[in-house]
C-alpha positions as CSV (number, residue, x, y, z in Angstrom):
1,M,-94.2,-113.2,-35.3
2,Q,-92.8,-116.5,-36.6
3,S,-89.1,-117.1,-36.2
4,P,-86.5,-116.6,-39.0
5,A,-86.2,-120.3,-39.3
6,S,-89.9,-120.9,-40.0
7,A,-90.1,-118.0,-42.4
8,A,-87.0,-119.0,-44.3
9,G,-88.5,-122.2,-45.7
10,P,-86.9,-125.6,-46.2
11,A,-84.5,-124.5,-49.0
12,A,-82.7,-122.1,-46.7
13,A,-79.7,-123.7,-44.9
14,P,-79.5,-121.5,-41.8
15,G,-82.3,-120.7,-39.4
16,G,-82.9,-119.2,-35.9
17,A,-79.9,-117.9,-34.2
18,R,-77.6,-119.0,-37.1
19,L,-79.6,-116.8,-39.5
20,E,-79.3,-113.9,-37.1
21,V,-75.5,-114.4,-37.1
22,F,-75.5,-114.3,-40.9
23,H,-77.7,-111.2,-40.8
24,H,-75.0,-109.3,-38.8
25,L,-72.1,-110.8,-40.7
26,L,-73.6,-109.4,-44.0
27,A,-74.5,-106.1,-42.4
28,A,-71.0,-105.8,-41.1
29,V,-69.7,-106.1,-44.7
30,A,-71.8,-103.1,-45.7
31,E,-70.6,-101.1,-42.7
32,E,-66.9,-101.9,-43.5
33,M,-67.5,-100.8,-47.1
34,G,-68.8,-97.5,-45.8
35,A,-65.7,-97.1,-43.6
36,A,-63.4,-97.8,-46.5
37,L,-65.3,-95.3,-48.7
38,Q,-65.1,-92.6,-46.1
39,R,-61.4,-93.1,-45.5
40,S,-60.6,-93.3,-49.2
41,A,-62.7,-90.4,-50.5
42,F,-61.3,-86.9,-51.2
43,S,-64.3,-84.6,-51.0
44,P,-65.8,-83.2,-47.8
45,N,-69.2,-84.4,-49.1
46,V,-68.1,-88.0,-48.6
47,K,-65.3,-87.9,-46.1
48,E,-66.8,-85.4,-43.6
49,R,-70.5,-85.1,-44.4
50,R,-70.8,-88.8,-45.0
51,D,-73.4,-88.5,-47.8
52,F,-73.1,-92.1,-49.0
53,S,-74.6,-95.5,-48.5
54,C,-73.5,-99.1,-48.9
55,A,-75.5,-102.4,-49.3
56,L,-75.3,-106.0,-50.4
57,F,-77.7,-107.7,-52.9
58,D,-78.2,-111.3,-53.9
59,G,-77.7,-112.5,-57.4
60,E,-81.2,-111.5,-58.4
61,G,-80.7,-107.9,-57.2
62,R,-82.7,-108.2,-54.0
63,L,-81.4,-106.2,-51.0
64,V,-79.9,-108.5,-48.5
65,A,-78.0,-106.3,-46.0
66,Q,-77.3,-102.6,-45.6
67,A,-75.3,-100.3,-43.4
68,A,-77.0,-97.6,-41.2
69,H,-76.5,-95.0,-43.9
70,V,-78.9,-92.7,-45.9
71,P,-82.5,-94.0,-46.2
72,V,-83.2,-92.3,-49.5
73,H,-80.2,-93.9,-51.1
74,L,-81.0,-97.4,-49.7
75,G,-84.7,-97.3,-50.6
76,S,-84.0,-96.7,-54.3
77,A,-80.7,-98.6,-54.7
78,P,-82.5,-101.9,-55.6
79,L,-83.9,-100.3,-58.7
80,S,-80.4,-99.1,-59.7
81,V,-79.1,-102.7,-59.3
82,E,-82.0,-104.0,-61.2
83,A,-81.2,-101.6,-64.1
84,V,-77.6,-102.8,-64.1
85,L,-78.6,-106.4,-64.2
86,R,-81.1,-105.7,-67.0
87,T,-78.8,-103.7,-69.3
88,V,-75.2,-104.8,-69.0
89,E,-73.2,-108.0,-68.9
90,L,-71.2,-108.4,-65.7
91,R,-67.8,-110.1,-65.3
92,P,-65.5,-110.5,-62.3
93,G,-63.7,-107.3,-61.5
94,D,-66.3,-105.0,-63.1
95,V,-67.7,-101.8,-61.7
96,V,-70.8,-100.2,-63.3
97,L,-71.8,-96.6,-62.7
98,H,-75.3,-95.3,-62.7
99,N,-77.2,-92.2,-61.6
100,D,-80.2,-92.0,-63.9
101,P,-83.2,-91.0,-61.8
102,Y,-85.6,-92.7,-64.3
103,S,-84.2,-96.1,-63.5
104,G,-83.5,-96.1,-59.8
105,G,-81.3,-93.0,-59.3
106,T,-82.2,-90.1,-57.1
107,H,-80.8,-86.8,-58.2
108,L,-77.8,-86.8,-60.5
109,P,-75.1,-86.0,-58.0
110,D,-75.8,-89.4,-56.3
111,I,-73.7,-91.8,-58.3
112,T,-74.1,-95.5,-57.7
113,A,-71.2,-98.0,-58.2
114,V,-72.2,-101.7,-58.6
115,T,-69.8,-104.7,-58.5
116,P,-70.7,-108.3,-59.0
117,V,-69.4,-111.0,-56.7
118,F,-68.7,-114.4,-58.3
119,L,-68.3,-117.3,-55.9
120,G,-67.4,-120.9,-56.3
121,G,-66.3,-120.6,-59.9
122,R,-69.9,-119.9,-61.1
123,D,-70.6,-118.1,-64.3
124,R,-73.2,-115.8,-62.7
125,P,-72.9,-113.5,-59.7
126,S,-73.9,-114.9,-56.3
127,F,-74.0,-111.4,-54.9
128,L,-73.6,-107.7,-55.9
129,V,-72.1,-105.0,-53.7
130,A,-73.1,-101.4,-54.3
131,N,-72.5,-98.0,-52.9
132,R,-74.0,-94.6,-53.7
133,A,-72.2,-91.3,-53.0
134,H,-73.2,-87.7,-53.4
135,H,-70.7,-85.9,-55.6
136,A,-70.3,-82.1,-55.1
137,D,-70.7,-81.5,-58.9
138,V,-71.7,-83.6,-61.9
139,G,-71.9,-80.7,-64.4
140,G,-75.0,-78.9,-65.6
141,A,-76.1,-75.3,-65.6
142,F,-75.4,-74.5,-62.0
143,P,-72.4,-75.4,-59.7
144,G,-73.5,-78.2,-57.4
145,S,-75.7,-79.8,-60.1
146,M,-78.9,-79.1,-58.3
147,A,-81.8,-76.6,-58.3
148,P,-82.8,-74.3,-60.0
149,A,-82.3,-76.4,-63.2
150,R,-85.2,-76.5,-65.6
151,D,-84.9,-80.2,-66.3
152,V,-82.7,-83.2,-65.7
153,H,-80.3,-82.2,-68.5
154,G,-79.7,-78.9,-66.8
155,E,-78.9,-80.7,-63.6
156,G,-75.8,-82.5,-64.8
157,V,-74.5,-85.6,-66.6
158,R,-77.0,-88.4,-66.7
159,I,-75.3,-91.8,-66.6
160,P,-77.1,-94.9,-67.6
161,P,-75.5,-98.2,-66.4
162,V,-72.0,-98.1,-67.9
163,H,-68.7,-99.8,-67.1
164,L,-66.2,-97.7,-65.2
165,V,-64.0,-100.8,-64.7
166,R,-63.8,-104.0,-66.7
167,G,-62.0,-107.0,-65.3
168,G,-60.2,-104.8,-62.8
169,V,-59.0,-102.2,-65.4
170,V,-60.4,-98.6,-65.4
171,D,-61.9,-97.4,-68.6
172,E,-59.8,-94.2,-68.8
173,R,-61.6,-92.9,-71.9
174,L,-65.0,-93.1,-70.2
175,L,-63.6,-91.6,-67.0
176,A,-62.1,-88.7,-69.1
177,L,-65.5,-88.1,-70.8
178,L,-67.3,-87.9,-67.4
179,L,-64.7,-85.7,-65.8
180,A,-64.6,-83.3,-68.8
181,N,-68.3,-82.5,-68.0
182,M,-67.9,-82.1,-64.2
183,R,-66.4,-79.2,-62.2
184,A,-63.4,-80.0,-59.9
185,P,-62.6,-83.1,-61.9
186,H,-59.7,-84.1,-59.7
187,E,-62.1,-84.4,-56.8
188,R,-64.6,-86.3,-58.8
189,R,-62.0,-88.8,-60.0
190,A,-60.8,-89.4,-56.4
191,D,-64.3,-90.0,-55.1
192,L,-65.2,-92.4,-58.0
193,L,-62.1,-94.4,-57.4
194,A,-62.9,-94.5,-53.7
195,Q,-66.3,-96.0,-54.6
196,W,-64.4,-98.7,-56.5
197,S,-62.2,-99.4,-53.5
198,S,-65.2,-99.6,-51.2
199,N,-66.8,-102.3,-53.5
200,L,-63.5,-104.2,-53.5
201,V,-63.7,-104.4,-49.7
202,G,-67.2,-105.9,-50.0
203,V,-66.1,-108.4,-52.6
204,R,-63.2,-109.6,-50.5
205,R,-65.3,-109.9,-47.4
206,L,-67.9,-112.0,-49.2
207,E,-65.2,-114.2,-50.7
208,A,-63.8,-114.8,-47.2
209,L,-67.3,-115.6,-45.8
210,A,-67.9,-118.0,-48.7
211,A,-64.5,-119.7,-48.0
212,E,-65.4,-120.0,-44.3
213,Q,-69.1,-120.9,-44.5
214,G,-69.5,-122.3,-48.0
215,V,-71.2,-120.8,-51.0
216,P,-74.5,-122.7,-50.6
217,A,-74.8,-121.6,-46.9
218,L,-74.1,-118.0,-47.8
219,E,-76.6,-117.9,-50.6
220,G,-79.1,-119.8,-48.5
221,A,-78.7,-117.2,-45.7
222,A,-79.4,-114.4,-48.2
223,A,-82.5,-116.1,-49.5
224,A,-83.7,-116.8,-46.0
225,L,-83.2,-113.1,-45.0
226,C,-85.3,-112.0,-47.9
227,Q,-88.1,-114.4,-47.1
228,W,-88.0,-113.4,-43.4
229,T,-88.3,-109.8,-44.4
230,D,-91.2,-110.6,-46.7
231,A,-93.0,-112.3,-43.8
232,L,-92.4,-109.4,-41.5
233,V,-93.8,-106.9,-43.9
234,G,-96.7,-109.1,-44.8
235,E,-97.6,-109.4,-41.1
236,L,-97.4,-105.6,-40.7
237,L,-99.7,-105.0,-43.7
238,A,-102.1,-107.7,-42.5
239,G,-102.5,-105.8,-39.2
240,L,-103.6,-102.6,-40.9
241,P,-107.3,-101.8,-40.6
242,R,-109.4,-102.0,-43.8
243,G,-110.0,-98.7,-45.5
244,T,-108.5,-96.1,-47.7
245,F,-105.9,-93.6,-46.3
246,R,-105.1,-90.3,-47.9
247,Y,-102.3,-87.8,-47.3
248,E,-101.6,-84.5,-49.0
249,D,-98.7,-82.1,-48.8
250,A,-97.5,-79.1,-50.7
251,L,-94.0,-78.0,-51.9
252,E,-93.7,-74.3,-52.4
253,A,-91.8,-73.3,-55.6
254,P,-89.7,-70.1,-55.3
255,G,-90.9,-67.1,-57.2
256,P,-88.8,-65.0,-59.7
257,E,-87.7,-62.7,-57.0
258,A,-86.1,-65.6,-55.1
259,L,-83.9,-66.4,-58.1
260,G,-82.9,-62.9,-59.0
261,N,-83.1,-63.2,-62.8
262,G,-86.8,-64.0,-63.3
263,A,-85.8,-67.0,-65.5
264,L,-87.3,-69.7,-63.2
265,G,-89.9,-70.2,-60.6
266,T,-93.6,-69.5,-60.5
267,G,-94.3,-68.8,-56.9
268,R,-97.0,-71.4,-57.0
269,S,-97.2,-74.5,-54.8
270,A,-96.9,-78.1,-56.2
271,T,-99.3,-80.5,-54.5
272,G,-98.7,-84.2,-54.1
273,R,-101.4,-86.6,-53.1
274,L,-101.1,-90.3,-52.0
275,A,-103.9,-92.7,-51.3
276,L,-103.4,-96.2,-50.1
277,G,-106.1,-98.9,-50.1
278,R,-105.9,-102.3,-48.6
279,L,-106.8,-105.4,-50.6
280,G,-106.2,-108.5,-48.5
281,A,-102.7,-108.3,-47.1
282,A,-101.5,-106.1,-49.9
283,C,-101.1,-102.3,-49.8
284,L,-101.9,-100.6,-53.1
285,A,-101.2,-97.0,-54.3
286,L,-104.3,-95.5,-55.7
């Protein structure tokens, strides 16, 4: 495999060992965000069960670094960040909430908080920091805001990208609206504010790195890491044998007797199928 330096390209400032140093510096920021979130949170879900994830993104919304947290959060988080960049205007000190499963969310209890990082006096974010935390309840037909809801509306409050904080000031009206539709609102409020504090840690650490290393070097490292990752994945896909690969699994749906009231459930299995075919070095879902 080619080195990070050669994969990064001429536009990237760091390479080789220096790029590896930046890799760990940025990952450490995400890890520290997670530690701050765990310490600041109120609910056992976040503080004890550690159902949360933190990551850093470049100004285009590409994942640059992540902590060793929950894979299902981190795999879909870039889509949430993309939705934020596409739909809202970001200013310094903002925090945008999002949990919509149709634009990057998972299930509704997983709420993502996204904060832009403006460096060097620029008018666009150089980075974004984000965390996703599982809230014990976000409203809906059943406590816990999960199954056996009939649809997404029965699961809980669906939040498109919306500002919780503007310029460092909490939108108390929006927060009141959300909390009025959630059980144990005092716990929800504490965890949401803990997510804000986690992002603040990420912002401050990136500002410190930019002051130490320079904004161009930090942005160059982020770009180089993305290009190196692309090269690694491309090499892995290129090594796959030609052909079509199929996989099938089944998820059993509970019958009426399992729910007790006969209102939901069919007792039938739901089958999912995935076929992958290789075209050159690309891997396509069929």
